[in-house]
N, C-alpha and C positions, 0 to 999 in steps of 0.2 A: 932679513926675512927672505926665505927661500921662494923664488919665482917658479910657478908651475907652468907646464906647457899648456897652451889653449885647448888642445885635444883632451888632455886629462881633466881639465876643469869642465869642459862641455860634457865629457863622459860621466863625470860624477854628478853633475846637476841633472842630466837626463835619466840617471838611474836612481834619483832620490825617491820617486814614488815606490820603486821596488823595495828599497831598504825600509821605507815606512811600513809597507805591507808585511814584509818579513818580520819586522820588529813587532807589529801588532799581532801576528800569528804566533808569537813566542817561539820562533825557530832559533835554535842555537847556532846552526851554521847551514850555509847553502853554497854550493860550488857549481858553476857552469863551466864544464870542461873536465879534464882529468886532474883531480886534486894533487897538490904538491908536485907539479910538473911544469914544463914549459907550455903545456897545452891548456892551462887554466885561463879562461877569459875573464870571469867575474867570480869573486869570492866574498862572502859575507860571513861574519862571525859576531856573536853576541855574548856578552859576559856581564858580570856584576858592575863593571865600570862603564858600561855602555855598549856600543856596537862599532864595528869597523868594516870597511870595504876595501877591496883590492881590485883594481882594473888593469888589465894588460892590453894596451891599445893595439899593439902589433898583432896579437892573436885575434883580437876583435876584427881587425881589417882582413886578416887571412880567412877567418871564418866567414865573413860576409862575402869575400871573393869566391870561396868554394860554393856557397849557397847560390850566388849569382851565376856561376858557371853551370851548376846543375840545372838551374832554372832555364838558362839559355839552351842547354842541350835538350831539355824536355820540350820547350817551345819550338825548337827548330824541327822536331819530328812531326809536328802537326801540319797538315796541309793548309795553305792560306785560303781564305774565302775569296771566291772570284769577284772581281770588281764589277760593279754595276755601272752601266753607261746609259745615258739618256737616249743616245742615238741607236743603241742596239735593240733590235726587236726581240720580244720575248715570245 
């Protein structure tokens, strides 16, 4: 029996609700990323024999890193709120 990496097992179980929703909506296929390339993060396909999913964990980590970097850059541009001190007179 083939042993799967824990990240793949966790990724598949966390995406289970998405596959159920896509199957309930009778979608034939869904791709998050650029289809048939190295930039595909998640791929779902449905057919007569059932449905299948494909997860690329490296692309998922890269995508989340880019989103985190953009979030950090956006948040660093905002001025911080001044600290309030009990001793400071208003």
